[in-house]
Backbone as CSV, one residue per row, in Angstrom:
resi,resn,N_x,N_y,N_z,CA_x,CA_y,CA_z,C_x,C_y,C_z
1,UNK,-3.548,-14.662,-20.584,-2.857,-14.849,-19.187,-2.039,-15.989,-19.186
2,UNK,-0.667,-15.882,-18.802,0.089,-17.115,-18.849,0.200,-18.125,-17.672
3,UNK,-0.344,-17.633,-16.556,-0.543,-18.426,-15.344,0.689,-18.277,-14.434
4,UNK,1.609,-17.329,-14.800,2.781,-17.145,-13.939,2.545,-16.104,-12.854
5,UNK,2.940,-16.539,-11.737,2.724,-15.586,-10.577,4.036,-14.804,-10.313
6,UNK,3.894,-13.545,-10.327,5.158,-12.764,-10.049,5.589,-12.707,-8.639
7,UNK,6.905,-12.642,-8.389,7.460,-12.520,-7.004,6.938,-11.190,-6.273
8,UNK,6.988,-11.080,-5.139,6.644,-9.765,-4.396,7.829,-9.394,-4.252
9,UNK,8.202,-8.065,-4.762,9.324,-7.361,-4.449,9.400,-6.543,-3.198
10,UNK,10.683,-6.262,-2.866,10.896,-5.619,-1.591,10.435,-4.212,-1.668
11,UNK,10.180,-3.500,-2.978,9.841,-2.118,-3.208,8.144,-2.285,-2.790
12,UNK,7.341,-3.330,-3.092,6.097,-3.467,-2.702,6.006,-3.064,-1.017
13,UNK,6.794,-3.959,-0.351,6.732,-3.897,1.244,7.128,-2.428,1.699
14,UNK,8.112,-1.665,0.877,8.720,-0.411,1.396,7.420,0.513,1.056
15,UNK,6.735,0.429,-0.045,5.707,1.138,-0.426,4.585,1.058,0.651
16,UNK,4.304,-0.103,1.119,3.289,-0.483,2.188,3.679,0.340,3.399
17,UNK,4.773,0.124,3.899,5.233,0.483,5.008,5.299,2.252,5.243
18,UNK,5.772,2.783,4.028,5.659,4.149,3.861,4.250,4.760,3.743
19,UNK,3.425,4.186,3.131,1.977,4.503,3.093,1.406,4.348,4.363
20,UNK,1.575,3.272,5.040,1.099,2.918,6.326,1.268,4.242,7.343
21,UNK,2.613,4.559,7.393,2.998,5.516,8.118,2.514,6.790,7.823
22,UNK,2.247,7.024,6.463,1.516,8.216,6.093,0.200,8.407,6.499
23,UNK,-0.479,7.142,6.329,-2.000,7.111,6.781,-2.085,7.171,8.174
24,UNK,-1.231,6.611,9.045,-1.478,6.825,10.463,-1.249,8.188,10.775
25,UNK,-0.185,8.854,10.270,0.135,10.301,10.552,-0.905,11.115,10.133
26,UNK,-1.435,10.961,8.935,-2.696,11.692,8.681,-3.892,11.613,9.431
27,UNK,-4.246,10.364,9.889,-5.203,10.049,10.838,-5.046,11.035,12.182
28,UNK,-3.736,10.943,12.606,-3.515,11.675,14.058,-3.580,13.111,13.748
29,UNK,-2.967,13.520,12.630,-2.740,15.165,12.434,-3.852,15.809,11.800
30,UNK,-4.142,15.266,10.762,-5.090,15.920,9.770,-6.226,14.784,9.308
31,UNK,-7.115,14.354,10.317,-7.873,13.154,9.891,-8.779,13.421,8.884
32,UNK,-9.152,14.556,8.391,-9.974,14.891,7.212,-9.159,14.667,5.854
33,UNK,-7.923,14.360,6.077,-6.983,14.105,4.767,-6.554,12.791,4.703
34,UNK,-6.989,11.745,5.634,-6.409,10.433,5.561,-6.694,9.568,4.457
35,UNK,-7.729,9.908,3.792,-8.088,9.208,2.687,-6.984,9.395,1.315
36,UNK,-6.232,10.378,1.335,-5.269,10.492,0.262,-4.269,9.423,0.477
37,UNK,-3.795,8.937,1.411,-2.976,7.621,1.471,-3.639,6.382,1.198
38,UNK,-5.005,6.285,1.231,-5.524,4.869,1.123,-5.376,4.226,-0.410
39,UNK,-5.404,4.975,-1.235,-5.222,4.309,-2.660,-3.764,3.536,-2.768
40,UNK,-2.794,4.250,-2.366,-1.489,3.794,-2.400,-1.237,2.717,-1.143
41,UNK,-1.914,2.559,-0.159,-1.812,1.815,1.022,-2.594,0.498,0.353
42,UNK,-3.573,0.595,-0.009,-4.411,-0.621,-0.497,-3.902,-1.289,-1.825
43,UNK,-3.233,-0.391,-2.501,-2.611,-1.078,-3.894,-1.501,-1.926,-3.393
44,UNK,-0.877,-1.331,-2.638,0.523,-1.991,-2.335,0.208,-3.306,-1.481
45,UNK,-0.942,-3.223,-0.671,-1.160,-4.407,0.047,-1.701,-5.536,-0.703
46,UNK,-2.494,-5.125,-1.802,-3.009,-6.063,-2.977,-1.828,-6.660,-3.437
47,UNK,-0.725,-5.836,-3.892,0.445,-6.367,-4.646,0.960,-7.360,-3.815
48,UNK,1.131,-7.151,-2.557,1.792,-8.123,-1.522,1.138,-9.535,-1.663
49,UNK,-0.215,-9.192,-1.421,-1.091,-10.407,-1.528,-1.192,-11.154,-2.971
50,UNK,-0.447,-10.570,-3.701,-0.281,-11.216,-5.246,-1.568,-11.289,-5.864
51,UNK,-2.649,-10.293,-5.768,-4.066,-10.399,-6.384,-3.729,-9.897,-7.735
52,UNK,-2.903,-8.609,-7.883,-2.469,-8.154,-9.137,-1.132,-8.172,-9.411
């Protein structure tokens, strides 16, 4: 590990917003399928917080 922190890119924010919209849409219209959007939503959130 080199100890260098990567900058958060705009694609991380775009991916988060798109997956959040998909997550909310699935909760409203097909709530038994909402978990399909969770991995992308949570991965992009973790990237925004610079954990990975």
